[in-house]
N, C-alpha and C positions, 0 to 999 in steps of 0.2 A: 388529629382527626376531629376533636371536639371543636377546634377553631373552624375547620372546613364546614362542619355541620351548622355552626353559628352563622357563618357567611351565607350558606344556602337558605337558612331560615329568614334572613333579612331580605331576600329577593322577592319581588312581586310576581315572579314567574314560578310555574310548577317545574321543579328540577329534581332529577335523581341521577345517580352515577352507577355504571356497570363495570365489572372487570371483564377480562378476556373470556371468561367462561359464561358470561351472561348473568352473573350473580349481582344482585343489587347491593351496593356498598354504602350508599347514603341516599336519603330521600328527605325532602323538606316538607314542612307542614302544608304549604300550598299544594303540593302534589297529592298529599293524602286527602286534602279537602276536594281537589278537582276530581279525583277518581273514586271518591266515596270510601276511602280506606280509614276514615275517621268518622265516627257516628255522631251526628248532631241531633238525632231524634230525641224528642221529649218523652217518648213512650218506649216500652221495653217488651221483648218477647224472648223466650228461650230458644235454643237451637232445636231443630227437629226436621221433619219432612211431612209431606202430605199423607194423610191417613184416609182409609175408606170412609165415605160418608161426609168428609169435610166439604164445605161449600166453597167453591172456587169462582172468583170473579176475574175475568180477563178483559183488558182493554188494550188492543194492539193496533198500532197505526199501520203496520205493514207486516203481515205474517212472514216469518223467516228472517226478518231484519232487526238486529239488536234486541232479540227476545230469547236468547238461549237457543237459537236455531230451531224455533218452533215450527213444526210441520202439521199440516191438516190432520194427519192420522194421530198425532199426539192428543188432539182434542177429543178423540174417542174416549179418553180417560174421564171426561166429564159429560159423556153421552152425546157428543156432537158427531153425527155421521152424515155429513152433508156433501154429496158428490159434486156440487157446484162450487164448493169452497176451494180456493186456490192460494198458492204462495203469492204474497204481495197484496192480498186483500186486506181491507180494514175490517176489524172485528170487535164487537162488544158482546160478552157472553157470560151467563151465570149457569153453573151446573155442579152436581154432586160428584166428587171424585170417587171413581171405582164403585158406583152405586147404580146398577142398571135399572133399579126400580124408580129412579127419579128422572123426569124429563127436563132437559135443559131449556133455557130461554136465551135466544141470541139473535143478533142482527149482523149482517155483513154487506159490504159493498166493494167493488173493485177500487183499488187505492186511488186511481185517478178520477173517480167519479165525484168525490166530495172530500173536503178537508175535515168536515165535522160529522160526528155520528154519536147518537145518544140512545140509552136504554134505561127505562125506569120500570121497576117491578117490585113486588113484595114477596118474600120467600119465608115461609114459616113465621109470618107476622113481622119480619124484619124489612123495613123500607131500604131499597137499594137503588143507587143511581150511578151509571157508568157514562162517562162523557169523554169524547175525543174532540179537542179543539185545536186550531193551529198553535203549535208549540206547547200545548199543555194537555196532559192526560190525567183524569181524575176519577177516583172510585169513592163514592160516598156510602158509608154504612151507618144507618141511623143518622146521627148528627155529626159524625166525624168524617172528614174528607182526607183521602190519601192521594196526593197529586205529585206528579213529576213533570218538570219542564223538559222539553226536548228540542233538538235542532232539526234533524231530518226524520228520525223514526224512533220508536220506543215501544216496549211491551210492559204493561203494568199488571201485576197479579196480586190479588188480596185473597187470603184464605180465612174462613171462619171455622171454628172447631165444631165438630159434630156434637149435637146434643145441647151444648151451652150457647152456641151462636156467637161466642166471643172471637174477636179477631186474633188469630194466632200468627199471622205473617202478613207483611206488606212489602212491596218493593220500595227501595230508596236508591238515590244516586249511588253508583258504585256496585250495582248488582252484577255487572259483567265481571268485575275484578273478583267478586265473591263467588262467581259461578252459580248465581241464583236467578238466571233468566227463566222466563215462564216455561220454555221448552225443557230446560234441565229439570225443573221441579215436577212437571207433569210426567217426565220419564222416570221419576223416582229419586231424583237428586235431593241432597240434604241442604238445609240453610243454616247459617250460624246465628247466634243470638244477636239481639239489638238491645243496647242500653246506652244512656247518655254518656258520652266520653269514651266509649269503647273504641280501641284502636287496633287495627290488624297489624300483625308483625310481618314486615316484608323484607327488611334487611337480612341478608344471608340466604334468601330464596331466589330462584331463577326468575327472571323478569316475566317469562311466559305464564307464570302462575297468576299474574295480576294484570298484564298488559298484552292484549291481543291485537295484532295488525300485521298483515302479510308484507306490505310495502315497508313498514317500519323495521321488521326483522331483516328484510332483504338489504336495506340500507345500512343497518348495523353490521351485517356480515361483510359488506364491502369496505366499511371503514376499518374493521378489525383486521382484514386481510391486506390492507394498504392499497386497495384498488382506487379508493376515492379519499381525498384528503379530509373533507368535511362536508356536511350538508347544512345549509342555512335557510331557514324559513321555508322548509318543504312541507307540503300538505300530506297529512296522514289521517287515516281513520283508526282510532285506538278505542277499543271497547265500545264501538258504536258512536263515539264522539268525533266530529270533524275538528281536527287540530292542526296547528302549524307548529313545527318543531325544528330546532337546530340541534344537530348531532356534532359535538365538538370533542375531538380526540385529545387525550393526554399522552404525549409520546413516551415510549419506554426506552430502555437501554439498547434494544436491538433495532430501533427505528420504527417498530410497529407500536400501535397504541397499547398502553397498559390498562387504561380505562377510557370510557367515553362519558362525557357529560351530556345529558339529555335535557333540553330546556323547551318547555311547551308553552304555547299560547292557544287559547280557544278561538276558533273562528267566530264564535258568538261574541267574544270580547272584542275581536278586531272589528266586527260589524258595529258594535256599540261605539267604539272609538271613531270609526268612519262617520257614523251618524252624528256624533257630537261635533266632529270637525265640519261636516256639511251644514249642520244647524248653525254653527258659529259663522260660517260664510254667509248663509242666508240672513242671519241676524245683522251682520255688517252691511249687507246689501239693503236690507230693510231700513237700517239707520240712514244710509245715503239717500234712499228714496224719500223717507220722511223729512230729511233735512232739505232736500230739493223742493219738496212741496211747501215747506214752511218758509224757506228763504226766498224762493222764486216760484210761487205756485203756477204761474203761467208757463214755466219751463218744464214742469213735471211730466206732462204728456210726451214731450220730446224725449226726455230722459228715459221714460218707460219704453219708447220705441227703440231708441239707440242702444239702451242697455247700460247698466252700471258695470264698471270695470272694463268696458270696451276701450276707453281711453281716459285721459286725465279730465277732471271736472272742468278745468279752465278751457280746454279744447272743446268739450261738450257745450259749455256755455257760449263760446264764440260761434260754434256751428248753429246753435239754436237762434242766436241773434241774427245771423245772416239768413237763416231759413225764413225769417219773418220779413225780410227785405226782398223786394222783387229785383234782385241784382244777380249778375252772373258770378259764379264762384269757382275758383280753382282749388282743387283738393290735391295736396301733394303728400308723399310718403313712400316708404319702401314697398315693394311687392308684398301683398298679403296683410297689410295693416288695416284693411277694412274700408278702403276708399269707395268701392261700389256700394257697400252696405250703408255708408254715411250718405251717399247721394240718394239712395232709396228713402232713407229716413227724412232727409230734407224735403224731398218731393212729397212725402206723406204729411209732413207737419206744416208745410207752407200754406199761406192763404190762397195762393193761385191753384186753381183746379185744372182739369183738362188732362190729356194723355201724358204718360211718362214713357219716353222712348229711349232705351239704352242702346248705345252704339259702341262696339269694341273696335276702335280704329286700327288696332294691330292685326285684325283678321280680314280687313277689306283688301281686295286686290287693287293694286295701284292703278290699273287700267280702268277699273269700274268705280273707283273711289268717288269721282265727281258725280256720276250718274246716280249712285246709291245715296249720296248725301243730299243732292239738290234735285234729283229727278231728271227725266228726259222726255222729249216729245217724240211722236211717232216717226219712225224712219231714221232716228238719230243713230241707231245701231242695226246692223243687218240681222234680220230675224227677230227684232224686238217687237214688243206689243205695239201694233199700229196706232193705238190710242195714246201711247206714252204711259208714263208711270210717275207718281208722286215720289219724292225723295223723303228721307228721314225728317228733314226740317218741316216739310208740309204736313207729315204725319203727326208731328208734335205741336202743330199750330194751336195756340190757346193753352198749351201746357208746358212741359219741360223736356229738354233733350239732354241726355247724359253722354258726353263724349269721353269714354274711357281710353286711356293711353293716347291722349291728344298729341303727345310728342311724336307719334308715328305718322302724323298727317304730312303728306308731301308739300313742299314749299308752294307750288302753284295752286294747291287747294287752300292753303292758308290765306292767300289773298282773297279768295272768294268768301271764305269764312269771315274774314274781317269785314267784308262788305255786308254780309248778313247781320253782323253785330251792330255795325254803324247805321245802316239804312233800313234794317228790318224787312228786307225783301230777299227773295231767291230768284234765280234765273235758271230754268231747266236747260240741260244740255241739248243743243240743237234749236234753241229758241232765243229770242231777244226780249220777250215779254217778262216784266217783273211781276212777281206774285208776293203780295204782302204776307208776312208771317209774324205772329206774336209768340215768341218762344223764349223761355228762360234757359240759359245755358249753364249746365254744371259740367265741369271738365276735371279730369283726373290724370295724373302722371306720376311715374316713379323716377322720372328723369329730373335732372337739374336744368330747368328750362333756361335759366340765366346763362348757364354754361353753353347750352345749345344755341342761344342767341349769339354769344361771343364766337362760337364756331361756325356761324352762318347757316345753321340747320333749322333755325326757328326765327320767324319774323319778330323783330323787336316791338313793332307797333301792336301786333297781335298779343304778344306776351304782356304788355302793359294793360291792354284791354281786359285780359283774362285775370291778371294777378292783382287788380285793384282790391278785390275781396278774396282772400285765400285762407285756407285752413290746412295746417300740416299735421298729419297723424303721426304720432311718435312710434318708433319701433317697439315691439313687445319687450325687448331686453331692457329698455329704459323704464319700463313700468312693471317690475316684477310683482308688485303688490296686486296688480289687476289680474294676473294670471289665475288666481284662485277663483275670482268671479267667472272668468271665461270658462275654466274647467267645469265648474258647477253647472253652468248653463248648457255647455256642450254635452255633458254626461246625461242630461235630461233629454236633449233633442236627438242625439245619435241613435240610441236604442229604438226610438219610435221610427226613425228613418229606415232602419234595417229590419224592423219587426222582430226584435229580439228582446228578452226580458231585461229589465233594468240591471245595471252592473255598477259596482263600486270600485274605487281605486284604493289599493293598499297604501299604507304610509310610505313604503319604499318607492312605489310607483309615483306617488304624489311628489315626493322629494326629487325624484329624477326629472319630473316635468318642471319643477320650480328651478332646478339648478342648470337647466339647458339654456343655451344662448338664443335660440329661436331665430336663426337668420331668415327663415321663411315667414316669420311673424304669425298672425292669427290663422292664416290659411294652413301653414305647416302644422300648427297645434291641432287644428280640426282634423287634418288628414291622419296624423299620428293617432289621435283618439279614435277615429273611425276604424282604423285598422285593428286597434287593440280590442274594441268592442265587438266588431264583426267576427274576428277570428278566434278570440279566447272562448274556451268552453266553460271556464269557471265563472261563478258569480263574482269572484274577486279578480281584479286585474292587477297583476304583479309587475314589478320592474322589468321582468323578462319580456313582458308583452309590449313594452314601450320601445319602439324601434325608431331611433333618431339617427340622423346622418353622421354625427360625430359624437365624441365624448362631451359631456356637459362642460361648459366653460365657466369657471368660477371667476367672477370679476371682483377686484378689490374695491373698497369704498372710493378710493381716489379715481379709479377708472369709471365707476358708475357716475360720480359727480361730474367728470369731464364729459361723459356722454350726454348728461342732462343739460350741462352748460351749452354744449354745441347745439342741442335741439332747440333750446330757448332762443339762442342767437338767430338760428335759421328761421324759426317761426316768427320772431319779432320783425326781422327784415321782410318776410313775406307779407305780414300784416301792414307794414309801412310802404308797400309797393316797391321795395328795393331801396328806399331812401335811407342812407346810412345816418344822416344827421337826425332824422326823426327817431330811428331805432336807438341811437345813442342816448337821445334825450329820454325816450320812454324807459330805457333800462337804467338810467341814472348813472351812466359810466362816463369817465373822462375820455377825451379823444385818444390819449396814449393807451389807456387800458383797452378801450373798445377795438382799436385797430390792431393792438397786440393779440387780442383774442381771435380776430378774423384771420390773422396770419398763422396763429397756432393751429387753428382748426381747418385751415386752407379753404376758407369761405370767400369766394370771389364776389 
């Protein structure tokens, strides 16, 4: 048993163990510190209770919550008879205990009205200051301050001895376990002594003597009865603290648990860990940004628009270089890799100004495709506008047109599109008159256009016109290091979109996101995070809130390297306009190795 205690004391978590009767059998030092069962105070006071005439100072963030179940009527003991005072109000008050001859001084507000509340007064020549601030409550008597940090709510009470004016009691962390809440003391309850190093004896006592929490007790009962095998990282409120705990049973001879190991983590600690993680991500992003500014200062604005972690630096650099040329660009990549976003970024960063017209080719009706793209003259369609209508290309004159899913364009329209690219003119449906247009074309597809050409579904001459300058966006699974940046950016954007408070991802949720294969790429990641943020009621998003299509796929190092090799081969071929000899030379590969790789990855 001494060995078990030694092991518990080496853990960084707060841990104690219970037997079937609910009796505490072991507890480590971290648990004693967490719940205030070990006194770290530099000052001392003896055991006692409030006596008539004692001066009582109360600072309560929310009457009735984590304050010994303080009720408005309990405050009558210090002379406060305020009919407007309600449970849940924020209160700072000074009054004499059971002394009707003394009038109290107090201020109160509905809890939701303000986070802060202060009261300064002088009582019998003693300067007093009570202050409620976000996450800290303080009571200052003369030059000494008694403060407690809190997460959601807290009640601080300080008592001065009648006659001497000396402090006889103050609240410290662990007052719930000691049954010393403000409500308990005002109703006549006793308090125990404080002195440096004082430790409460808890082993051998029932856990309810020190740990209060309805959900916690309910879950313990389910484990001891065998209804539930275990609870891991469940949220509880214990003694007013928001905690995450795992309840781990130790099986007995009859199949039911002999003991349960209770392991706690504070949500405050988790938030600190999350903050440290997010700060590390922001620091890394800042390093990338500063590096981009120093190494290629002209590229920095483009990198700011496109975003760090959206794709590899080499791809971002290529996209920037192409954005500064007045050339047509083909953007390829799987669905959801950010092709539309890259097109928008190029349009914003390019020297060419003018309108930006995005066209989703997959949504246009085949019968209206030509008229929507190139326009029509009056009478070309029954019931059409008699004056005719300009098409997308005319609308983009002087600017840029983005043809998303260009692989969906019908073959007969492809010929007209080729004519627009070559001759920079359009002919409206029902007319023979040519209309000059100056348009830069950005096109995107998730199809293998070279395979489409081989299958006769895409014109070869149009393909080579479009693919002279191309950018391939890699799938998210091939850039796992970039997911951190994307998550961080999306977790800032999504709450604003839905008008909900900012939320954070737990470590388990973050790990689940990192280990998933993301077949739907950035779009799928954004959809999953939107659902988690919009539907979760907690400030923390747990792994259970992350709903993905399948179980996370763990790739081996060899599999990841193969994916990256295939991506580089495809991207290099696209950069070289399909020229294998140029790609082979650019990659520095022998003919045997190069063609062997093409065969291995089935790249035609």
